[in-house]
N, C-alpha and C positions, 0 to 999 in steps of 0.2 A: 415323418418318415425317418425314424432314427432307430438304430440298433439292429444288428443281425439277430438270428434266433439264439445263437450262443451268447451274444452280448445281452440279449433280453433275459435269458435265464440267469446270468450273473447279476443283472440289475434287480431282478425279482427277489433273488436270495438276499441281496443286500437290503432291499426294502423290507422284507419280512423281519430281518434282524433289527432294523432301525425303528420299526413301527410297533413292535410287540408291546412297548411300554404304554401305548395309548388305546386300549381296547374299547374305551367309551366313545371314540370317534369313528364314525363310519368312513372307511377308506376303500377306494376303488382304484385299481390299476388298469390302464387301457393301453396295452402294447399293440404293435402292428398285428394284423390278422394272422400272419404266418406264425407268430409266436404264441398264439392263444393256447394251442394244444400243449405246447411245452411248458408254459407258465402255469396253466391250470392246476396240475398236481402239486406244484410248489406252494400254492395258496390254500390247499385243503387243510381245514382245521385251524387256520391262522386268524380267521375273522376278516380277512381282506377280500373284497369283492373283485370281480373281473369283468371288464367291459371291452367292447370293440370300438374302433375309431370311426366307423362308417358302415353303411349297408345300402343295398338297393331296395326299392319298394316292391318289386315284383317277387312272387314266390319262386319262379324259375323262368327260363327262357333264353333267347339268344342275346345275352348281355355279357359278352366276353369280358372276363376280368373282374366282374362284379361278384358280390357276396350277398346272399339273401338272408332275411331274418331267420328263416328255418335252418339255414346252415349254422348260424350263430347260436341258436337256442340251446343246443346241446353243449356249447362250449363256455358260455358266459351269461351273465345276468343283465348287463347294461350295454347300451350302445349310444355313442355320441351321434347326434343328428344335426345337420345344418351348421357345422362348425364354420366360423367366419372364413377360414382358409379355403374350405370347400366352396363357399359362396363366391369368394374372390377369384380363385384360380380355376374352378371347375364348373362354373356357371350354374350352381345350384340356386333354385328359386324358392320363393315362399310356397309355391304349389308342390314342388318335389319334396320339400321338407315336411309338409303336411302329409304327403303320401307315405313317407318313411316313418313318421310318428305312428300313423295308423297301422302300418305293417309290423312295426316293432311290438306294439301293444297286442296285436292279434297273435303274435308268436310267443307272447308271455315275457317279452323283454321290457326293461325299463328304459325308455328313451331319455337321454340327457339332451335337451333341446337348446341350441345356442341362438341367441339373438344379439344384435348390436350394430351400431352405426359406424361408418368409415370416417376418415378424417374430414373429407369435404363436407359430409353431412353434418358432422359435429360443428364445424366452423361456421356453417350457415344457419345454425340453430335448429336443425331438423331432428335432433335426437329423439324427442318425444314422439314425433310423427313416425319415424322409422321403427323404433323399438315397440311402440304400441301396435303398429301395423304388422310387424313380423310376429309378435306374440299372438294377435288375433288370428292371423293366417295359419300359424302352426297348430292352433287348437280348433280350427274350423271343422265342424262335424263331429267333434268329440263330446261324449257325455261327461257329466260331472264326475261320475265314477272313473272314467278313463283319465280325466285330468288329474285326479288324485294319485294316479299311478305313474306320473311323470316327474321329472326334475327339469328345471329350466335354468340356464346360465346367461347372465348379461355379460357379453364379451365385446366391448368396444374395439373395433378393428384396429384403431389407431394406437391401442395400448398393448397389442400382442407382439411380443418379441422385440419391442422397441425400448424397453426400460421406462417408458412413460405410462404410469398407472393413473387411472381415474382416482380422484380423491375419495376417501371413504364416504364422506358426506354426499358427494356427488353421485357415486355409484348407488348409495342407499336411496337417494331421491329418485333416480331413474327406476330402480327396482320397485320401490313403493308406489310411485305414481303411474308408471307406464307399463310395468309387467303385472304387478299385483292389481293395479287399477283395471287393466284389460281383463284379467281373470275374474275380477269381481263383476264387471259388466257382462261377461259371457256366462258366468255361473252364479256366484254368491260371494259375500265377504268370507264365509267359512272356507270355501274352496281356495280363495285367494290367499288366505292365511295359512292353509294347510300345505299347499304345494311348496316343495323345497326350491328355493331360488338361490343360486350361487353367483359369485362374481368371478370373472376370469380376465386376466390381462396384467402381466408383469407382477403377479403375486409372489412375494418372497417372505423369508422368515422375519425380515425387519418390518414389513408393513402388514402382515397377515392379522395380527391381533387387533389393529385398528379397524380393519374390515369386519372382523368377526364381532366387534363390539357394537356394530350398527344393528338396529332392530329388525331391518328387513333383509339382511344378508345372512343366509343360513350355512354358507360354506364357500368353498373355492373350487373352480375348475383350473387346475394348475398345468402350466405349459412347460417352459424351460426348466424350472426348478424341479420338475418331476423326474428329470434325468440324473439328478444328483441326490442320492439317498439322504445325506445329511441336511441338505437344503429343504427337501420335502418333509423330512421329519420335524424340522423347525416349524414349518407351517402347521403340521398336525399337532404339534405341542401347543401352538398358539390356540388352535381350535379346542384343545382339551382344557384350556384355561389354567 
């Protein structure tokens, strides 16, 4: 919940200027929903994608304040689903995340699905159980074809906004064993290898290259650094190699 519409426009313009040097890297901006209409024309022809931060699973109805996939479909290409802050503060569950994934795909949107354990779960050694379970739940009822249209991000809750990042090797192990492992069990090794899996949690210009050097990490879901064009550009530069 950052930036007014005018501030979002300014940030988008700065991002476009900062990121034009890295056309080989797929880059997506996800402003607040109120800014989507204003930011969209600024990204036209730039190669930058546009995404929303959340959505409801129903097509329409008495869900005051919510936004449906159909409403987003004409504005953006991506939508973040099940972000850890949504799970933590707004009582989102594995079941509602799965409903959102299905609704997003039905509307032609690419869901960026977030999974990850909190500090207590991490400290008691439940990371594998939590991440595997959330992954399997998010993809419940989806075909292999649908799975290939998704992006998934490992977001350990304890690393978001805290300055504490998972080690690159640790994040890679969770992604390889628990996320790709779950996808392989649900579908096949081919699907598990093909689905783009990101890491999110205190990613910055100083540590991004180490994450991107890991074999099972395909990119980053960037939080705080995405509010600072120079910091975000440093992460994109690391992805460009």
